C-alpha positions as CSV (number, residue, x, y, z in Angstrom):
1,M,66.9,117.7,62.6
2,I,67.2,120.0,65.7
3,R,66.3,117.0,67.9
4,K,69.2,114.9,66.4
5,I,71.6,117.8,66.9
6,A,70.4,118.4,70.5
7,S,70.6,114.6,71.2
8,G,74.2,114.6,69.7
9,V,75.3,117.5,71.9
10,V,73.8,116.0,75.0
11,L,75.4,112.6,74.3
12,T,78.8,114.2,73.5
13,G,78.6,116.2,76.7
14,I,77.8,113.1,78.8
15,L,80.5,111.0,77.2
16,S,83.2,113.6,77.4
17,S,82.4,114.3,81.1
18,N,82.8,110.6,81.9
19,V,86.1,110.5,80.1
20,L,87.5,113.6,81.9
21,A,86.1,112.6,85.3
22,Y,88.3,110.8,87.9
23,D,88.6,110.7,91.6
24,T,91.0,113.6,92.4
25,A,91.4,112.6,96.0
26,K,92.5,109.1,95.1
27,A,94.8,110.5,92.4
28,E,96.4,112.8,95.0
29,A,96.9,109.9,97.4
30,F,98.5,107.8,94.6
31,N,100.7,110.8,93.7
32,K,101.9,111.1,97.3
33,V,103.0,107.4,97.2
34,F,104.4,107.2,93.7
35,S,106.1,110.6,93.5
36,H,108.9,109.2,95.7
37,V,109.4,106.1,93.6
38,T,112.5,107.1,91.6
39,Q,114.7,104.6,89.8
40,E,117.1,104.6,92.8
41,H,114.3,104.1,95.3
42,A,112.7,101.3,93.3
43,A,116.1,99.5,93.1
44,K,116.5,99.7,96.9
45,S,112.9,98.8,97.6
46,K,112.1,96.1,100.2
47,L,108.6,95.6,98.7
48,M,109.3,91.9,97.9
49,I,110.7,89.2,100.1
50,D,111.9,85.9,98.6
51,S,111.4,82.4,100.1
52,D,114.9,82.1,101.4
53,E,114.6,85.3,103.5
54,A,111.1,84.4,104.7
55,L,112.1,80.9,105.7
56,K,115.2,82.2,107.5
57,M,113.0,84.6,109.5
58,L,110.9,81.6,110.5
59,R,114.0,79.5,111.5
60,E,115.3,82.4,113.5
61,K,111.9,82.9,115.2
62,K,111.8,86.6,114.1
63,K,108.6,88.4,115.0
64,F,106.5,88.9,111.9
65,V,103.1,87.9,110.5
66,F,102.3,85.9,107.3
67,L,99.0,87.4,106.1
68,D,97.3,84.9,103.8
69,I,94.9,86.8,101.5
70,R,93.8,83.9,99.4
71,T,90.2,82.6,99.2
72,P,89.0,80.1,101.8
73,G,89.0,77.4,99.1
74,E,92.6,78.1,98.2
75,M,93.6,78.0,101.9
76,A,91.8,74.6,102.3
77,V,93.8,73.0,99.5
78,L,97.2,74.4,100.6
79,G,97.6,76.4,103.8
80,L,100.3,78.0,105.9
81,K,100.6,76.1,109.1
82,T,102.8,78.6,111.0
83,D,101.7,80.0,114.3
84,N,102.4,83.6,113.1
85,R,99.7,83.5,110.3
86,L,96.6,85.5,109.8
87,E,94.0,84.4,107.2
88,I,92.0,87.2,105.8
89,P,90.8,86.9,102.2
90,L,91.5,89.9,100.1
91,E,87.8,90.7,99.6
92,H,87.5,91.3,103.4
93,L,91.0,92.7,104.1
94,F,90.0,96.4,104.1
95,E,87.0,96.0,106.5
96,K,87.7,97.9,109.7
97,K,87.4,94.7,111.9
98,N,90.2,93.0,109.8
99,L,92.4,96.1,109.6
100,D,92.3,96.2,113.4
101,R,93.7,92.7,113.5
102,L,96.8,93.6,111.6
103,P,99.9,94.3,113.8
104,T,101.7,97.6,113.6
105,D,104.6,96.5,115.7
106,R,106.2,93.9,113.4
107,P,106.5,93.2,109.7
108,I,103.7,91.7,107.7
109,I,104.4,89.4,104.7
110,I,101.4,89.2,102.5
111,V,100.9,85.9,100.7
112,C,98.5,84.9,97.8
113,H,98.9,82.2,95.2
114,S,101.4,83.9,92.9
115,G,102.0,87.4,94.3
116,S,99.6,89.4,92.1
117,R,96.9,90.0,94.7
118,A,99.6,90.6,97.4
119,K,101.1,93.4,95.4
120,M,97.8,95.2,95.2
121,A,97.2,94.6,98.9
122,V,100.6,95.9,99.9
123,M,100.4,99.1,97.9
124,N,97.0,99.9,99.4
125,L,98.0,99.0,102.9
126,K,101.0,101.2,102.6
127,M,98.8,104.1,101.5
128,I,96.6,103.8,104.6
129,G,99.6,103.6,107.0
130,F,100.8,100.0,107.2
131,K,104.4,100.8,106.1
132,N,106.0,97.5,107.3
133,T,104.3,95.3,104.7
134,R,106.0,93.1,102.0
135,V,105.0,90.8,99.2
136,M,105.9,87.1,99.3
137,K,107.7,86.9,96.0
138,N,105.8,84.5,93.7
139,G,103.3,83.8,96.6
140,M,102.7,80.3,97.8
141,V,104.3,79.0,94.7
142,G,107.6,80.7,95.6
143,L,107.4,79.7,99.2
144,A,106.8,76.1,98.3
145,Q,109.7,76.1,95.8
146,G,112.0,77.5,98.5
147,D,110.9,75.0,101.1
148,N,113.5,72.2,101.5
149,P,115.4,70.5,104.3
150,K,118.0,73.3,104.3
151,N,115.5,76.1,104.5
152,A,112.6,74.6,106.5
153,P,112.1,75.9,110.0
154,L,113.1,73.4,112.8
155,K,110.3,72.0,114.9
């Protein structure tokens, strides 16, 4: 009986310590970012860019980078063909050698298939200092939907 009680106490202690444990440093970093996100700030946010704006930037030859974070397989099926693109799959994005490839002097528009991975990437890049990053709204799908003779960059 004592053995069962002791085992129960130990098990309860282990389970409760795991439930209460979290990375306080990361929590503080997230708090630094999200404590400024009021309703007004969120409404004015330039986190997302739509296809019309991105294609206009291409037509006007604005200096920016499309960062394609899709898998190599996705890129092989449908790829960005602009000169201002970087292709770094999300799984390798936060490696030092790849972070060193990212420009700090011009905007970065992050593209994935639908925008979900790009949102994660942008939030984390902003937390480590890449403030001029935006998400391509609806990803490659949105970019393809906005591509038409009126919006397409001239060659």
